[in-house]
C-alpha positions in Angstrom: 153.1 79.0 117.8 153.3 77.3 114.4 151.5 80.3 112.8 154.1 82.6 114.4 157.0 80.6 113.0 155.5 80.6 109.5 155.0 84.4 109.6 158.6 84.9 110.8 159.9 82.8 107.9 157.9 84.8 105.4 159.3 88.0 106.8 162.8 86.6 106.4 162.1 85.6 102.8 160.7 89.0 101.9 163.6 90.8 103.5 166.1 88.7 101.6 164.3 89.3 98.3 163.9 93.1 98.8 167.6 93.6 99.5 168.5 92.3 96.0 170.5 89.2 97.1 171.7 86.9 94.4 170.2 83.9 96.2 166.4 83.7 96.7 165.5 81.9 99.9 162.5 79.6 99.9 160.8 77.7 102.6 160.0 74.0 102.1 157.0 72.3 103.7 159.2 71.0 106.6 160.5 74.5 107.2 164.1 73.8 106.1 165.8 76.5 104.0 166.9 76.0 100.4 169.0 78.6 98.6 168.6 78.9 94.9 170.9 81.1 92.8 168.6 82.8 90.3 171.2 84.9 88.5 173.3 81.8 87.7 170.5 80.5 85.6 170.1 83.6 83.5 173.5 85.2 83.2 174.7 85.3 79.6 177.6 87.1 77.9 176.6 90.4 76.3 178.2 92.8 73.9 175.3 95.3 74.1 176.0 98.8 75.4 173.6 100.6 77.7 171.5 103.2 75.9 173.5 106.4 75.8 170.8 108.6 77.1 170.2 106.3 80.1 174.0 106.2 80.7 174.4 109.9 80.8 171.3 110.3 83.0 172.9 108.1 85.6 176.1 110.2 85.4 174.2 113.5 85.7 172.2 112.3 88.7 175.5 111.2 90.4 176.9 114.7 89.8 173.8 116.4 91.2 173.6 114.2 94.3 177.3 114.1 95.4 180.1 116.6 96.1 183.2 114.4 96.0 184.7 111.6 93.9 184.3 109.2 96.8 180.6 110.0 97.2 180.1 109.9 93.4 181.7 106.4 93.3 179.5 105.1 96.1 176.4 106.7 94.5 177.1 105.2 91.1 177.6 101.7 92.5 174.3 101.9 94.4 172.4 103.1 91.3 173.9 100.4 89.1 172.9 97.7 91.6 169.3 98.6 90.8 169.8 97.6 87.1 169.8 94.1 85.7 173.1 92.2 85.2 172.9 92.8 81.5 172.4 96.5 82.0 175.4 96.7 84.3 177.5 95.1 81.7 176.1 97.6 79.2 177.1 100.4 81.5 180.7 99.1 81.5 180.6 98.6 77.7 179.3 102.2 77.2 182.2 103.4 79.4 184.7 101.4 77.3 183.3 102.9 74.1 183.6 106.5 75.5 187.2 105.7 76.6 187.9 104.3 73.2 186.6 107.4 71.4 188.8 109.7 73.5 192.0 107.6 73.0 193.8 110.3 71.0 197.0 112.3 71.2 195.2 115.6 71.8 193.5 114.5 75.0 196.7 112.7 76.1 198.5 116.0 75.8 195.8 117.7 77.9 196.1 115.0 80.5 199.8 115.4 80.6 199.6 119.1 81.0 196.9 119.3 83.8 198.3 116.3 85.8 202.0 117.2 85.3 202.6 113.9 83.5 200.4 111.0 82.4 201.2 107.3 82.0 199.0 104.8 80.1 197.0 104.2 83.3 196.9 107.8 84.2 195.5 108.7 80.8 192.7 106.1 81.3 191.8 107.6 84.7 191.9 111.1 83.3 189.3 110.1 80.7 187.3 108.4 83.4 187.4 111.7 85.3 186.2 113.5 82.1 183.3 111.1 81.6 182.3 111.5 85.3 181.8 115.2 84.6 178.9 114.6 82.3 177.9 114.5 78.7 178.4 118.2 77.9 181.9 118.3 79.4 182.9 115.0 77.6 181.8 116.0 74.1 183.2 119.5 74.5 186.6 118.0 75.3 186.3 115.7 72.3 185.9 118.8 70.1 188.4 121.0 71.9 190.6 119.7 74.7 191.1 123.3 76.0 187.4 123.3 77.0 188.5 121.2 80.0 189.5 124.5 81.6 185.8 125.2 82.2 185.6 122.1 84.4 188.9 122.8 86.2 187.9 126.4 87.0 184.9 125.2 88.9 186.5 122.1 90.5 187.9 121.7 94.0 190.1 118.8 92.8 193.9 118.9 92.8 194.3 115.9 90.5 192.2 115.3 87.4 191.9 111.5 87.5 189.2 109.2 88.7 190.4 105.6 89.0 187.4 104.4 91.0 185.0 105.3 88.2 186.6 102.6 86.1 185.4 100.0 88.5 181.9 101.1 89.5 180.2 98.6 87.2 182.5 95.8 88.2 181.7 96.4 91.9 177.9 96.6 91.3 177.9 93.4 89.2 179.9 91.6 91.8 177.5 92.8 94.6 174.4 91.7 92.6 175.6 88.4 91.2 178.8 87.4 93.1 180.4 87.0 89.7 183.1 88.8 87.8 181.7 91.2 85.1 184.6 90.7 82.7 183.7 87.0 82.4 180.3 88.0 80.8 181.5 90.4 78.2 181.0 89.1 74.6 184.3 90.3 73.2 183.5 88.8 69.8 180.7 91.3 69.4 182.2 94.2 71.3 185.6 95.4 70.0 185.8 99.1 71.1 187.9 98.3 74.1 191.4 98.8 75.3 192.6 95.7 73.5 191.9 97.4 70.2 193.1 101.0 70.8 194.8 102.5 67.7 198.5 103.2 67.6 198.8 106.9 68.2 201.1 109.3 66.3 202.1 112.2 68.6 202.4 115.7 67.4 204.0 116.7 70.7 206.6 115.6 73.1 207.6 116.6 76.6 211.1 117.5 75.7 209.8 120.2 73.4 207.1 122.0 75.4 206.2 124.3 72.6 204.8 121.3 70.7 202.4 120.8 73.5 201.4 124.5 73.4 200.3 124.0 69.8 198.0 121.2 70.8 196.4 122.7 73.9 197.4 126.4 74.0 195.0 127.5 76.8 195.8 124.6 79.0 199.5 125.1 78.4 199.3 128.8 79.3 197.4 127.9 82.5 199.6 125.1 83.8 203.0 125.4 82.1 203.8 128.8 80.7 
């Protein structure tokens, strides 16, 4: 009977460990359980982005293995939970950098055209949507916002925003550590974030549609003209 109980406790321990819980359960000699939070001993602030190739590989796999934004969001969270807490932070920081690099008036014009309007938050979610479409789509849009038409023509989406993408790393970090990701970002060493976005000078305005046509002629012809 004693041997059976010991085996049962060992199975419980291995099950808890394999599921990636933040607490590792150990068995003391008198068979009482003691929970030890392993991550709380090693979590440190980080300003290091995830390797860009690794980042885009995760995105590309999510595209290949899902067929909707909802499924892609779930897939990404599950994949990120397989990483270390530092790598999950790095995923978020890489996302912030990509958002920072696309904070410009040209892409804001594109967002306004395709979504029939775009607030500050809407522009963030538009760029999240763009990132979620993969490396080639992202960098093509950086060079020429009209290239977004290539994504739209093959998309079944009616709105070109992806709010949930902005929080996949936050959700994964919380699930893995029970802690808030933003508390572990080293903002002293990571400055390419929304707190430091440049002040934009717009070459277009919604009251003069022809100014938007000059910035994104193909998108304008498709959605407005």
